[in-house]
Backbone as CSV, one residue per row, in Angstrom:
resi,resn,N_x,N_y,N_z,CA_x,CA_y,CA_z,C_x,C_y,C_z
1,UNK,-16.926,-22.186,2.601,-16.008,-23.320,1.227,-15.840,-24.476,1.688
2,UNK,-15.503,-24.993,3.147,-15.546,-26.521,3.181,-14.931,-26.089,5.050
3,UNK,-14.169,-27.026,5.368,-13.961,-27.401,7.549,-12.530,-26.656,7.468
4,UNK,-12.984,-25.350,8.197,-11.522,-24.636,8.442,-11.577,-24.971,9.946
5,UNK,-10.009,-24.772,9.709,-9.275,-24.350,11.064,-8.229,-23.716,11.386
6,UNK,-8.295,-22.925,12.327,-7.781,-21.895,12.527,-6.746,-21.669,13.559
7,UNK,-5.440,-22.282,13.486,-4.078,-22.450,14.343,-3.217,-20.902,14.272
8,UNK,-2.960,-19.765,15.022,-2.877,-19.021,15.027,-1.879,-18.696,16.550
9,UNK,-1.282,-17.912,16.872,-0.251,-17.644,17.718,-1.012,-17.021,19.149
10,UNK,-0.509,-16.774,20.118,-1.529,-16.682,20.837,-0.925,-15.159,21.465
11,UNK,-0.414,-14.166,20.987,-0.706,-13.409,21.092,0.597,-12.563,19.748
12,UNK,0.483,-11.134,20.419,0.920,-10.590,18.506,2.984,-10.757,18.768
13,UNK,2.948,-11.252,16.986,4.132,-11.818,17.042,4.798,-11.362,15.562
14,UNK,4.456,-10.132,15.741,4.400,-9.084,14.281,6.349,-9.198,14.066
15,UNK,6.620,-8.813,12.643,7.950,-8.316,12.306,8.664,-9.922,12.949
16,UNK,7.964,-11.176,13.204,9.537,-12.433,13.818,10.050,-12.989,12.552
17,UNK,9.165,-12.722,10.784,9.718,-13.083,9.842,9.780,-15.370,9.792
18,UNK,10.626,-15.659,9.122,10.637,-17.415,9.502,11.401,-18.166,9.962
19,UNK,10.685,-17.045,11.906,11.348,-17.921,12.258,10.671,-19.553,13.366
20,UNK,11.336,-20.608,13.757,10.745,-21.531,13.823,11.520,-21.497,15.360
21,UNK,10.520,-21.444,16.022,11.178,-22.071,18.139,11.255,-22.789,18.772
22,UNK,12.791,-22.977,18.944,14.049,-24.303,19.053,14.282,-24.378,20.474
23,UNK,13.709,-23.005,20.989,14.782,-22.706,22.451,13.745,-23.420,23.463
24,UNK,12.082,-23.560,22.752,11.391,-23.580,24.186,10.056,-25.038,24.149
25,UNK,9.557,-24.724,25.147,8.862,-26.353,24.555,7.479,-25.510,24.223
26,UNK,6.917,-26.147,22.474,5.475,-25.514,22.325,4.621,-25.986,23.165
27,UNK,3.289,-25.493,23.135,1.703,-26.137,23.551,1.020,-24.886,22.771
28,UNK,-0.075,-26.617,22.353,-1.342,-26.284,21.849,-2.286,-25.946,22.789
29,UNK,-3.027,-24.841,22.611,-4.687,-24.668,23.788,-5.610,-24.896,22.913
30,UNK,-6.700,-25.717,22.667,-7.650,-25.166,22.051,-9.138,-25.264,22.695
31,UNK,-9.180,-23.497,21.987,-9.902,-22.575,22.304,-11.859,-23.054,22.222
32,UNK,-12.103,-23.866,20.966,-13.246,-23.930,20.440,-13.027,-25.195,19.653
33,UNK,-14.571,-25.439,19.334,-13.849,-26.287,18.148,-12.953,-25.788,17.079
34,UNK,-12.018,-27.320,16.575,-11.396,-26.594,14.953,-10.669,-25.064,15.449
35,UNK,-10.290,-24.565,16.875,-9.812,-23.282,16.415,-8.661,-23.186,18.003
36,UNK,-7.908,-22.574,17.822,-6.289,-23.643,18.091,-5.175,-22.190,18.423
37,UNK,-4.781,-21.912,19.589,-3.854,-21.038,19.939,-2.606,-21.672,20.083
38,UNK,-1.324,-21.276,19.772,0.096,-22.015,20.098,1.075,-20.518,20.721
39,UNK,1.854,-20.935,21.561,2.930,-20.190,22.432,3.704,-19.997,21.272
40,UNK,4.057,-19.653,20.525,4.732,-19.912,19.304,4.206,-19.027,18.503
41,UNK,5.808,-19.144,17.058,5.480,-18.199,15.751,4.421,-18.586,14.617
42,UNK,4.377,-17.717,13.131,3.257,-18.559,12.922,3.788,-19.130,11.711
43,UNK,5.424,-18.938,12.186,5.773,-20.523,11.339,5.989,-21.973,12.215
44,UNK,5.329,-21.482,13.428,5.633,-23.029,13.870,3.962,-23.196,14.536
45,UNK,2.892,-22.403,13.758,1.602,-23.153,13.650,0.903,-23.378,12.939
46,UNK,2.004,-23.089,11.305,2.344,-24.022,10.025,2.274,-25.282,10.657
47,UNK,3.728,-25.647,10.601,3.879,-26.708,11.094,3.474,-27.592,11.972
48,UNK,3.033,-27.165,12.950,1.898,-27.966,14.126,0.740,-28.138,14.093
49,UNK,0.166,-26.800,12.849,-1.416,-27.233,12.236,-0.790,-28.217,11.044
50,UNK,-0.383,-28.767,10.783,-0.020,-29.423,9.470,0.282,-30.572,10.101
51,UNK,1.397,-30.337,10.476,1.823,-31.986,11.511,1.294,-32.824,12.936
52,UNK,0.745,-32.008,13.513,-0.226,-32.264,14.765,-1.985,-32.088,15.051
53,UNK,-2.150,-31.546,14.628,-3.602,-31.252,14.740,-4.104,-31.612,13.977
54,UNK,-4.244,-31.193,12.744,-4.566,-31.843,11.048,-4.989,-33.382,11.018
55,UNK,-5.704,-34.187,11.235,-5.692,-36.187,10.530,-5.250,-35.683,8.540
56,UNK,-5.131,-34.609,8.274,-5.044,-34.533,6.599,-5.032,-33.442,6.407
57,UNK,-3.615,-33.679,5.233,-2.835,-32.470,4.836,-4.208,-31.626,4.622
58,UNK,-4.302,-30.220,4.727,-4.862,-29.132,4.261,-5.756,-29.273,2.778
59,UNK,-6.529,-28.385,2.226,-6.223,-27.842,0.796,-5.473,-26.881,0.581
60,UNK,-6.135,-26.039,1.799,-5.419,-24.492,0.769,-4.737,-24.126,2.687
61,UNK,-3.761,-23.420,2.470,-3.243,-22.218,3.690,-3.384,-21.144,3.693
62,UNK,-4.921,-20.348,4.636,-4.235,-19.324,4.000,-3.963,-17.945,5.739
63,UNK,-3.093,-17.309,5.439,-2.199,-16.722,6.645,-2.565,-14.850,6.396
64,UNK,-3.060,-14.710,7.451,-4.183,-13.132,7.472,-5.449,-13.588,8.220
65,UNK,-5.990,-12.187,7.901,-5.692,-11.084,7.477,-4.852,-10.309,8.347
66,UNK,-3.876,-9.918,7.857,-3.281,-9.137,9.148,-3.577,-7.780,9.106
67,UNK,-3.184,-7.773,10.360,-3.550,-5.821,10.379,-2.914,-4.405,10.333
68,UNK,-2.203,-4.686,8.750,-1.377,-3.773,8.551,-0.657,-4.167,7.165
69,UNK,0.101,-3.353,7.020,0.725,-4.030,5.524,1.168,-4.484,5.312
70,UNK,1.833,-5.569,4.316,3.251,-6.116,4.379,3.061,-6.051,2.587
71,UNK,3.878,-5.310,2.006,4.486,-4.895,0.588,5.611,-5.090,1.028
72,UNK,6.030,-4.445,-0.401,7.496,-4.531,-1.016,8.486,-5.416,0.068
73,UNK,9.475,-4.985,0.560,10.624,-5.389,1.407,10.142,-5.602,2.629
74,UNK,8.795,-5.718,2.656,8.415,-5.766,4.194,8.217,-7.159,4.554
75,UNK,8.308,-8.024,3.023,7.899,-9.719,3.099,9.397,-10.320,4.252
76,UNK,10.048,-9.660,4.080,10.956,-10.410,4.296,11.351,-10.265,5.758
77,UNK,10.913,-9.746,6.635,10.114,-9.598,8.512,8.698,-10.403,8.682
78,UNK,7.816,-10.036,7.182,6.323,-10.477,7.982,6.244,-12.023,8.513
79,UNK,5.416,-11.311,9.868,5.091,-13.613,9.782,4.100,-13.750,9.648
80,UNK,3.692,-13.171,9.110,2.198,-13.043,8.213,2.622,-14.254,6.485
81,UNK,3.699,-13.313,6.131,4.256,-14.000,4.726,4.841,-15.307,5.416
82,UNK,5.642,-15.531,5.777,6.313,-16.580,6.822,5.796,-17.687,6.317
83,UNK,4.477,-17.573,7.769,3.406,-18.649,7.629,2.733,-19.236,5.971
84,UNK,2.710,-18.488,4.984,2.367,-19.301,4.533,3.825,-19.340,3.088
85,UNK,4.866,-18.559,3.131,5.880,-19.470,3.295,5.978,-20.949,3.466
86,UNK,6.390,-21.006,5.000,6.107,-22.449,5.610,5.292,-23.539,5.368
87,UNK,4.057,-23.220,4.710,3.016,-23.621,3.677,3.819,-24.492,2.241
88,UNK,4.084,-23.183,2.253,4.279,-23.319,0.380,5.982,-24.717,0.598
89,UNK,6.097,-24.498,1.287,7.615,-25.493,1.127,7.262,-26.363,1.678
90,UNK,6.225,-27.164,2.832,5.142,-28.194,2.742,4.643,-28.517,1.486
91,UNK,4.398,-27.972,0.209,4.251,-28.262,-0.470,2.469,-28.302,-0.798
92,UNK,1.854,-27.301,-0.065,0.579,-27.063,0.577,0.164,-25.501,-0.432
93,UNK,-1.305,-25.749,-0.955,-1.130,-23.943,-1.436,-1.210,-23.201,-0.878
94,UNK,-0.797,-21.813,-1.055,-0.951,-20.659,0.667,-1.234,-19.549,-0.158
95,UNK,-1.510,-18.802,0.705,-1.022,-17.030,0.279,-1.391,-16.389,1.497
96,UNK,-0.610,-15.077,1.852,-0.844,-14.581,2.727,-1.405,-13.439,2.441
97,UNK,-2.528,-12.602,2.840,-3.589,-11.571,3.269,-3.191,-10.544,4.137
98,UNK,-2.953,-9.139,4.075,-2.845,-7.820,4.897,-3.655,-7.087,4.310
99,UNK,-3.895,-6.221,5.450,-4.755,-5.149,5.380,-4.094,-3.864,5.657
100,UNK,-3.943,-3.055,4.348,-2.991,-1.917,4.380,-3.703,-0.681,5.016
101,UNK,-3.427,-0.905,7.166,-4.379,0.310,7.518,-3.379,0.076,8.876
102,UNK,-3.761,1.079,9.247,-2.870,1.563,10.661,-3.774,1.192,11.769
103,UNK,-5.265,1.140,11.990,-6.156,1.505,12.438,-7.577,1.680,11.984
104,UNK,-8.652,1.335,12.398,-10.163,1.707,11.950,-10.342,0.736,10.883
105,UNK,-9.916,-0.383,10.972,-9.953,-2.420,10.534,-11.276,-2.251,9.824
106,UNK,-11.497,-2.659,8.156,-12.134,-2.561,7.521,-11.786,-3.909,6.947
107,UNK,-12.083,-5.110,7.119,-12.066,-6.076,6.663,-12.813,-6.530,5.628
108,UNK,-14.159,-5.864,5.932,-14.717,-6.864,4.241,-14.732,-7.034,3.416
109,UNK,-13.670,-6.054,2.657,-13.438,-6.593,1.017,-12.423,-7.445,1.090
110,UNK,-11.323,-7.259,2.004,-10.391,-8.128,2.242,-10.648,-9.410,2.306
111,UNK,-12.142,-9.593,2.820,-12.309,-10.959,3.495,-13.217,-11.490,2.266
112,UNK,-13.234,-10.877,1.368,-14.120,-11.074,0.352,-14.183,-11.724,-0.577
113,UNK,-12.507,-10.931,-0.832,-11.712,-11.212,-2.092,-11.456,-12.869,-1.695
114,UNK,-10.096,-12.445,-0.567,-9.664,-14.036,0.175,-10.759,-15.246,-0.170
115,UNK,-12.098,-14.969,0.017,-12.393,-16.054,0.012,-12.838,-16.335,-1.737
116,UNK,-12.991,-15.574,-2.584,-12.829,-15.296,-3.835,-11.700,-16.082,-4.542
117,UNK,-10.474,-15.624,-4.073,-9.091,-15.880,-4.370,-8.895,-17.463,-3.701
118,UNK,-9.480,-17.610,-2.714,-9.013,-19.424,-2.387,-9.727,-20.225,-3.491
119,UNK,-11.310,-19.952,-3.577,-11.954,-21.011,-4.607,-11.138,-20.774,-5.739
120,UNK,-10.555,-19.905,-6.043,-9.872,-19.815,-7.658,-8.635,-20.843,-7.394
121,UNK,-7.739,-21.238,-6.363,-6.253,-21.388,-5.893,-6.927,-23.161,-6.247
122,UNK,-8.038,-23.296,-5.764,-8.484,-24.856,-5.390,-9.172,-25.105,-6.608
123,UNK,-9.353,-24.385,-7.562,-9.623,-24.746,-8.942,-8.963,-25.111,-9.781
124,UNK,-7.123,-23.844,-9.734,-6.913,-23.708,-10.928,-4.810,-24.256,-9.982
125,UNK,-5.162,-24.270,-8.894,-3.973,-24.770,-7.903,-2.628,-23.900,-7.859
126,UNK,-1.559,-23.960,-7.622,-0.242,-23.224,-7.736,1.134,-24.019,-8.321
127,UNK,1.895,-23.121,-8.416,3.035,-24.415,-9.052,3.866,-25.001,-7.733
128,UNK,3.887,-25.843,-7.256,5.350,-26.377,-6.136,6.337,-25.172,-5.767
129,UNK,6.032,-24.557,-4.336,6.933,-24.021,-3.902,6.713,-21.968,-3.905
130,UNK,5.528,-21.718,-4.591,5.002,-20.581,-4.677,3.966,-20.498,-3.455
131,UNK,3.473,-18.988,-3.695,3.085,-18.428,-2.688,2.140,-16.553,-3.654
132,UNK,1.080,-16.951,-3.249,0.830,-15.422,-2.977,0.553,-14.655,-2.738
133,UNK,1.110,-13.065,-2.021,1.325,-12.793,-1.463,-0.118,-11.355,-1.640
134,UNK,-1.055,-10.882,-0.867,-2.084,-9.858,-0.917,-1.931,-9.134,0.032
135,UNK,-2.089,-7.707,-0.742,-3.058,-6.263,0.283,-4.452,-5.754,-0.303
136,UNK,-4.782,-5.650,0.501,-6.305,-5.010,0.098,-6.119,-3.968,0.718
137,UNK,-6.688,-2.240,0.570,-7.221,-1.356,1.016,-7.749,-1.275,1.521
138,UNK,-7.707,-0.257,2.464,-8.658,-0.295,4.065,-10.139,0.846,3.390
139,UNK,-10.424,0.158,2.548,-11.632,0.635,2.311,-12.471,0.136,1.655
140,UNK,-13.959,0.357,1.565,-15.364,0.232,1.348,-15.481,-0.922,0.238
141,UNK,-16.102,-2.181,0.212,-15.709,-2.605,-1.874,-16.040,-1.517,-2.438
142,UNK,-17.153,-1.030,-2.166,-16.991,-0.240,-3.912,-16.409,0.543,-4.098
143,UNK,-15.371,1.118,-3.187,-14.136,2.179,-3.239,-13.418,0.950,-4.345
144,UNK,-13.021,0.259,-3.838,-12.097,-0.460,-4.636,-11.959,-0.672,-6.145
145,UNK,-10.794,-0.351,-6.553,-11.023,0.122,-8.418,-10.773,-1.448,-9.049
146,UNK,-9.913,-2.515,-8.528,-10.073,-3.300,-9.174,-8.471,-4.341,-7.986
147,UNK,-8.158,-5.533,-8.992,-7.118,-6.330,-8.774,-6.053,-6.018,-10.146
148,UNK,-4.981,-5.874,-9.197,-4.137,-5.516,-9.975,-2.518,-6.667,-9.870
149,UNK,-2.234,-7.948,-10.596,-0.704,-8.326,-10.676,0.182,-7.577,-10.494
150,UNK,1.481,-8.074,-9.385,2.346,-6.999,-9.492,3.756,-7.384,-9.104
151,UNK,5.001,-6.564,-8.823,5.788,-6.959,-8.375,5.800,-6.308,-7.238
152,UNK,7.066,-7.017,-6.300,7.293,-6.656,-5.435,8.144,-5.231,-5.568
153,UNK,7.372,-3.902,-4.696,8.076,-2.541,-4.716,9.650,-2.478,-3.407
154,UNK,9.627,-1.938,-3.991,11.061,-1.327,-3.036,10.615,-0.108,-1.727
155,UNK,11.603,-0.114,-0.610,11.556,1.223,-0.013,12.516,1.696,0.919
156,UNK,13.197,2.969,1.291,13.991,3.671,1.215,13.452,4.585,2.788
157,UNK,13.991,3.751,3.781,14.143,3.874,5.189,15.026,4.789,5.228
158,UNK,14.254,5.875,6.546,14.697,7.230,7.446,14.478,7.260,8.539
159,UNK,16.136,6.803,9.610,15.547,7.257,10.801,14.695,5.965,11.443
160,UNK,14.876,4.801,11.636,14.001,4.254,11.780,14.478,3.203,13.310
161,UNK,15.081,3.744,13.608,15.606,3.343,14.854,15.659,4.672,15.866
162,UNK,14.483,4.355,17.343,14.624,5.792,17.976,15.680,5.489,19.554
163,UNK,15.776,6.354,19.297,16.876,6.404,21.451,15.921,7.058,21.621
164,UNK,15.395,7.012,23.268,14.657,6.678,24.030,15.587,6.726,25.373
165,UNK,15.564,7.621,26.861,16.169,7.119,27.858,15.368,6.665,28.892
166,UNK,15.879,5.805,29.729,14.353,5.014,30.700,14.558,5.783,32.014
167,UNK,14.373,5.575,33.559,14.196,6.565,34.544,15.314,6.130,35.245
168,UNK,16.423,5.319,34.463,17.544,4.980,35.396,18.472,5.584,34.372
169,UNK,18.458,6.594,33.855,19.063,7.186,32.176,20.045,6.339,31.690
170,UNK,19.258,5.393,31.007,20.424,4.725,30.203,19.434,4.572,29.060
171,UNK,19.528,4.536,27.619,19.458,4.411,26.308,18.846,3.231,25.971
172,UNK,17.624,3.555,25.667,16.645,2.023,25.218,16.791,2.224,23.266
173,UNK,15.769,1.320,22.531,15.709,1.510,21.307,14.388,0.742,20.749
174,UNK,13.654,1.481,20.243,12.872,1.684,19.630,12.887,0.995,17.413
175,UNK,12.639,0.155,16.732,12.789,0.025,15.415,11.294,0.669,15.539
176,UNK,11.218,1.341,13.792,10.288,2.041,13.700,10.011,3.403,13.805
177,UNK,8.965,3.800,13.292,8.485,4.830,13.800,9.225,6.792,13.109
178,UNK,10.011,6.074,12.390,10.816,7.219,11.227,9.664,7.241,10.018
179,UNK,10.112,8.171,9.161,9.328,8.617,7.927,10.656,7.089,6.945
180,UNK,9.117,6.246,6.105,10.001,5.788,4.728,9.227,6.423,3.868
181,UNK,9.775,6.172,2.521,9.666,6.528,1.367,9.061,5.051,0.498
182,UNK,8.262,5.465,0.173,8.502,4.444,-1.077,8.529,4.700,-2.703
183,UNK,8.749,3.919,-3.278,9.028,3.926,-4.858,7.852,3.459,-5.891
184,UNK,7.404,4.769,-6.135,6.133,3.937,-6.752,6.750,4.021,-8.298
185,UNK,7.114,2.517,-8.512,7.959,2.246,-9.999,6.494,1.543,-10.053
186,UNK,6.111,1.239,-11.847,4.781,1.396,-12.359,4.825,-0.862,-12.270
187,UNK,3.631,-0.938,-11.541,3.481,-2.795,-11.513,3.354,-2.977,-10.516
188,UNK,4.665,-2.200,-9.296,4.536,-2.855,-7.986,3.600,-2.834,-7.385
189,UNK,3.187,-3.616,-6.315,2.401,-3.785,-5.495,2.170,-2.607,-4.280
190,UNK,2.920,-2.093,-4.229,2.787,-0.230,-3.641,1.651,0.655,-4.838
191,UNK,2.400,0.886,-6.537,1.356,1.348,-7.171,-0.215,0.890,-6.662
192,UNK,-0.356,-0.338,-6.879,-1.440,-0.517,-6.819,-2.331,-0.393,-5.706
193,UNK,-1.793,0.085,-4.374,-2.366,0.355,-3.534,-2.535,1.766,-3.378
194,UNK,-1.548,2.789,-4.255,-1.740,3.963,-4.337,-2.894,4.254,-5.355
195,UNK,-3.597,3.233,-6.343,-4.442,3.393,-6.999,-5.377,2.701,-6.653
196,UNK,-5.823,2.801,-5.244,-6.743,1.834,-4.194,-7.374,0.254,-5.191
197,UNK,-6.222,-0.079,-5.322,-6.426,-1.322,-5.888,-6.041,-2.542,-4.892
198,UNK,-6.351,-3.533,-5.088,-5.932,-5.006,-4.437,-4.717,-5.468,-5.296
199,UNK,-3.742,-5.770,-4.174,-2.547,-5.963,-4.920,-2.275,-7.837,-4.313
200,UNK,-2.031,-8.599,-5.755,-1.499,-10.291,-5.621,-0.493,-10.138,-5.968
201,UNK,0.705,-10.561,-5.430,2.163,-10.644,-6.184,2.626,-12.037,-6.055
202,UNK,2.813,-12.919,-7.022,3.278,-14.029,-6.734,5.178,-14.411,-6.212
203,UNK,4.848,-15.196,-5.323,6.561,-15.068,-4.622,7.196,-16.857,-5.184
204,UNK,7.990,-17.002,-5.422,8.646,-18.062,-5.346,9.564,-18.059,-4.445
205,UNK,9.800,-19.449,-3.637,10.836,-20.093,-3.219,12.084,-19.913,-3.115
206,UNK,12.378,-19.901,-4.356,14.021,-20.285,-4.982,14.952,-18.887,-4.886
207,UNK,15.664,-17.799,-4.315,16.251,-17.242,-4.091,17.632,-16.694,-4.802
208,UNK,18.131,-18.134,-5.329,19.140,-17.766,-6.619,18.856,-16.977,-7.288
209,UNK,20.280,-16.425,-7.605,20.533,-15.331,-8.440,21.695,-15.832,-9.644
210,UNK,20.793,-16.608,-11.062,21.041,-17.834,-11.550,21.666,-16.499,-12.539
211,UNK,21.630,-15.573,-12.761,22.130,-14.702,-13.728,23.964,-15.033,-13.449
212,UNK,23.702,-14.360,-11.879,25.141,-13.984,-11.061,25.831,-15.197,-10.869
213,UNK,24.933,-15.991,-10.844,25.622,-17.832,-10.599,26.552,-18.146,-12.004
214,UNK,25.790,-18.110,-13.281,26.643,-18.149,-14.201,27.819,-17.143,-14.235
215,UNK,27.819,-15.882,-13.869,29.239,-15.298,-14.568,29.902,-15.809,-13.476
216,UNK,29.763,-15.660,-12.631,30.661,-15.788,-11.138,31.392,-17.238,-11.533
217,UNK,30.163,-18.470,-12.367,31.559,-19.211,-13.131,33.296,-18.981,-14.060
218,UNK,32.625,-17.706,-14.628,33.385,-17.298,-15.347,34.605,-16.285,-14.197
219,UNK,34.478,-16.582,-12.613,35.421,-15.504,-12.159,36.288,-16.855,-11.763
220,UNK,36.279,-17.742,-12.138,37.169,-19.124,-11.452,38.177,-19.115,-10.068
221,UNK,36.362,-18.481,-9.526,37.101,-18.408,-7.713,37.461,-19.913,-7.710
222,UNK,38.369,-20.064,-6.753,39.686,-21.372,-6.575,39.792,-21.185,-4.883
223,UNK,40.124,-22.433,-4.758,40.734,-22.551,-2.943,42.086,-23.096,-3.188
224,UNK,43.354,-22.269,-2.516,44.591,-22.237,-2.257,45.505,-22.454,-1.173
225,UNK,44.555,-23.520,-0.162,45.729,-22.926,1.050,47.218,-23.198,1.038
226,UNK,46.839,-22.041,1.854,48.220,-21.972,1.960,49.687,-22.959,2.426
227,UNK,50.245,-22.790,2.420,51.440,-24.037,2.471,52.043,-23.732,4.473
228,UNK,52.163,-24.102,5.380,52.508,-23.851,6.280,54.064,-23.831,6.921
């Protein structure tokens, strides 16, 4: 499609969310032509890539392909989705793409769809502060049933904090490892994946609940400092 730059964390940075590194120096390591590693988060990679590495603003940012799903509520933890969010905040069209798998990764269909989606976005554009979150089944191309435009699903966690004992008898904890139950609601990204379809969810970076804001104006919330 064009000239591609890769700017990625130098190690696994799952579930770091939209964090920006402020307490340690960041370093850029060039691995080969147009390929760079950063000792920071996915958000750091977008900021440094756009503001320091590239000589001009990119036409598009693609975050991923992530090895593992980013469905429903998981997007709030996801470093992959947060990288696309950072690009959207910089007014650059962006999307995140993840493969719904925990092993035996089959990237071909997700990569092919990402290429086609990138072309479409470059042709049509995206509204400001908007990004797309893509999840692809871990299946050969011929077994994927299509593409669905979806909403975010929800899931209920059960026993997601595991307690273990170290050799010195002290407890330590791991997040994850417990079972979780997805809400299989019509039209969600979770339902699309269950139907062996690629899910595309538009996200908008304004978390304001406008309906509640209007209702709260009728609550007449005031501030009356107590006299000393």
